[in-house]
C-alpha positions as CSV (number, residue, x, y, z in Angstrom):
1,M,-8.2,7.9,-23.4
2,A,-9.0,11.2,-25.1
3,E,-11.0,12.3,-22.0
4,L,-8.0,11.4,-19.7
5,A,-5.7,13.3,-22.0
6,E,-8.0,16.4,-21.6
7,L,-7.7,16.1,-17.8
8,E,-3.9,16.1,-18.0
9,D,-2.4,19.1,-16.0
10,P,1.3,19.8,-16.3
11,K,1.6,21.1,-12.7
12,T,-0.1,18.0,-11.3
13,R,2.3,15.8,-13.4
14,E,5.3,17.7,-12.0
15,V,4.2,17.0,-8.4
16,N,3.4,13.4,-9.2
17,E,6.6,12.7,-11.0
18,K,8.5,13.6,-7.8
19,H,6.8,10.5,-6.2
20,G,7.5,8.3,-9.3
21,D,4.0,8.6,-10.8
22,D,4.0,9.5,-14.4
23,H,0.6,11.1,-14.8
24,G,-1.0,14.6,-14.5
25,V,-4.6,13.8,-13.8
26,N,-6.2,15.3,-10.6
27,L,-7.4,12.3,-8.6
28,S,-10.7,13.9,-7.7
29,K,-11.5,14.4,-11.4
30,L,-10.4,10.8,-12.1
31,R,-12.8,9.5,-9.3
32,A,-15.6,11.6,-10.8
33,L,-15.0,10.0,-14.2
34,A,-15.0,6.6,-12.6
35,K,-18.3,7.4,-10.8
36,R,-19.9,8.2,-14.2
37,L,-18.6,5.1,-15.9
38,K,-19.6,2.8,-12.9
39,T,-18.3,-0.8,-12.8
40,Q,-17.2,-2.1,-16.2
41,Q,-14.9,-5.0,-16.0
42,E,-14.2,-5.3,-19.7
43,L,-13.4,-1.6,-20.1
44,A,-11.1,-1.9,-17.0
45,S,-9.2,-4.7,-18.7
46,R,-8.7,-2.7,-21.9
47,L,-7.6,0.4,-19.9
48,W,-5.1,-1.7,-18.0
49,E,-3.6,-3.0,-21.2
50,T,-2.7,0.6,-22.4
51,D,0.1,0.7,-19.8
52,D,-0.8,4.3,-19.2
53,T,-0.8,5.3,-15.5
54,A,-3.9,7.4,-15.4
55,A,-5.8,4.8,-17.5
56,R,-4.7,2.1,-15.0
57,L,-5.8,4.1,-12.0
58,L,-9.2,4.5,-13.7
59,A,-9.3,0.8,-14.5
60,I,-8.8,0.0,-10.8
61,L,-11.7,2.3,-9.9
62,I,-14.2,0.7,-12.3
63,C,-13.1,-3.0,-12.2
64,R,-14.9,-5.7,-10.2
65,P,-12.2,-6.8,-7.6
66,K,-13.6,-10.3,-7.1
67,A,-13.6,-11.0,-10.8
68,F,-9.8,-11.5,-11.1
69,E,-8.1,-14.9,-10.9
70,R,-5.0,-15.2,-8.6
71,D,-2.5,-15.4,-11.5
72,E,-4.1,-12.3,-13.2
73,L,-3.5,-10.3,-10.0
74,D,0.1,-11.6,-9.7
75,V,0.9,-10.5,-13.3
76,M,-0.9,-7.1,-12.8
77,L,1.1,-6.4,-9.6
78,R,4.4,-7.1,-11.4
79,E,3.3,-4.8,-14.3
80,A,2.3,-2.0,-12.0
81,R,5.2,0.3,-12.7
82,T,4.3,3.3,-10.5
83,P,3.8,3.5,-6.8
84,K,0.2,4.9,-7.0
85,V,-0.9,2.1,-9.4
86,H,0.8,-0.5,-7.1
87,D,-0.9,0.9,-3.9
88,W,-4.3,1.3,-5.4
89,L,-4.2,-2.2,-6.9
90,V,-3.3,-3.7,-3.5
91,N,-5.8,-1.6,-1.5
92,Y,-8.7,-1.4,-3.8
93,V,-8.5,-4.7,-5.7
94,V,-6.4,-7.4,-4.0
95,K,-7.7,-6.8,-0.5
96,K,-11.2,-7.4,-1.8
97,N,-10.3,-10.5,-3.8
98,P,-10.9,-14.1,-2.5
99,H,-7.2,-14.9,-3.4
100,S,-5.8,-12.2,-1.2
101,E,-4.4,-14.5,1.6
102,E,-2.8,-16.8,-1.0
103,L,-1.2,-13.8,-2.6
104,R,-0.1,-12.3,0.7
105,L,1.9,-15.5,1.5
106,A,3.4,-15.8,-2.0
107,W,4.3,-12.1,-2.3
108,S,5.8,-11.8,1.2
109,A,8.4,-14.4,0.2
110,D,9.1,-12.9,-3.3
111,P,12.7,-11.9,-4.1
112,D,11.5,-8.7,-5.8
113,P,11.3,-6.1,-3.0
114,V,8.4,-4.2,-4.6
115,V,6.3,-7.4,-4.9
116,A,7.3,-8.3,-1.3
117,S,6.1,-4.9,-0.1
118,A,2.6,-5.8,-1.4
119,G,2.8,-8.9,0.7
120,W,3.7,-6.8,3.8
121,A,0.8,-4.4,3.0
122,L,-1.6,-7.3,3.1
123,T,0.0,-8.6,6.3
124,T,-0.5,-5.1,7.9
125,E,-4.2,-5.3,6.9
126,R,-4.5,-8.7,8.7
127,V,-2.6,-7.4,11.8
128,A,-5.3,-4.8,12.1
129,K,-8.4,-6.6,11.0
130,K,-7.9,-10.4,11.3
131,P,-4.8,-11.3,13.3
132,E,-6.0,-14.8,14.2
133,G,-3.4,-17.3,13.0
134,L,-0.7,-14.7,12.4
135,D,2.6,-15.2,14.2
136,L,3.1,-11.7,15.4
137,A,6.3,-12.4,17.4
138,G,7.7,-14.1,14.2
139,L,6.8,-11.0,12.1
140,L,8.6,-8.8,14.6
141,D,11.7,-11.2,14.3
142,V,11.7,-10.7,10.5
143,I,11.3,-6.9,10.8
144,E,14.0,-6.7,13.4
145,A,16.4,-8.7,11.2
146,Q,15.6,-7.2,7.8
147,M,13.9,-3.8,7.9
148,K,17.1,-1.7,8.4
149,E,18.7,-2.8,5.2
150,A,15.5,-3.3,3.1
151,P,15.0,-1.2,-0.1
152,A,12.8,1.9,0.4
153,R,9.3,0.5,-0.6
154,L,9.8,-2.7,1.3
155,Q,11.2,-0.9,4.3
156,W,8.2,1.5,4.3
157,A,5.8,-1.5,4.2
158,M,7.6,-3.4,7.0
159,N,7.7,-0.3,9.1
160,H,3.9,0.1,8.7
161,C,3.5,-3.5,9.8
162,L,5.7,-2.8,12.9
163,A,3.7,0.2,13.8
164,Q,0.4,-1.6,13.3
165,I,1.5,-4.5,15.6
166,G,2.5,-2.0,18.3
167,I,-0.8,0.0,17.9
168,E,-3.2,-3.0,17.9
169,H,-1.5,-5.6,20.1
170,A,-0.6,-4.3,23.6
171,E,1.3,-7.5,24.5
172,H,3.8,-6.8,21.7
173,R,3.8,-3.0,22.1
174,T,7.0,-2.6,24.2
175,R,9.0,-4.8,21.8
176,A,7.7,-3.0,18.7
177,I,8.7,0.4,20.1
178,D,12.1,-1.0,21.1
179,I,12.7,-2.4,17.6
180,G,11.8,1.0,16.1
181,E,14.0,2.9,18.5
182,R,17.0,0.7,17.9
183,L,16.7,0.5,14.1
184,E,15.8,4.3,13.8
185,V,14.1,3.7,10.4
186,L,12.3,6.9,9.2
187,K,13.4,8.7,12.4
188,D,14.2,11.8,10.5
189,Y,11.4,11.6,8.0
190,P,10.1,15.1,7.2
191,T,6.6,15.4,8.7
192,S,4.1,18.2,8.0
193,P,2.6,20.0,11.0
194,G,-0.4,18.2,12.3
195,C,0.7,14.9,10.7
196,T,1.9,11.9,12.7
197,S,5.6,10.9,12.1
198,P,6.0,7.5,10.4
199,F,8.8,6.7,12.9
200,A,7.3,3.7,14.6
201,P,7.8,4.6,18.3
202,V,6.2,8.0,17.7
203,W,3.5,6.6,15.5
204,I,2.6,3.8,18.0
205,T,2.6,6.2,21.0
206,E,0.4,8.8,19.3
207,M,-2.2,6.3,17.9
208,V,-2.5,4.5,21.3
209,R,-2.9,7.9,23.0
210,R,-5.8,8.8,20.6
211,Q,-7.5,5.4,21.3
212,H,-7.4,6.1,25.0
213,D,-8.7,9.7,24.5
214,K,-11.8,8.4,22.7
């Protein structure tokens, strides 16, 4: 904790706080610290218990993803107060855990929109890597009915799933683009030069073009 406190930088904190993340540690320095510590499951658990964002990010980097029980991960996700901790927990831990599919189904139906967004993130992963058994048309039905009015985090996750379906599955591409065009979610999202817009029709079209160009 003392070492993390030394890495604290006020300017980094100022930038992070605009995104809802209450820490000021440069992530490259955090990764370097994790590399030195290597995997330490017990230390990871103790760091998580501090409720400090930088400590929790470090815990995620040094934990053993497959060591967690399903209910442990459910509690941790609900405790993850900040967007970065939430995202890293889902991407670096839950996706590598044997209970990920069970959690995907449970979280997708959760009344808490932040928890539900984790379920959608796991669904997006399956759309891209293991779509067998997924009802893609049914997912598009839910997105079409609910994405426009969904709270921001959940809306972002649903939009990512919409784009992924359109990018990966040609038979659903026209409908995915049509849903995006009609709902206009993230249409005016500010996008830096050289970056792809998160507006689904633009995102889908650009990624498909790149695949054809390869």
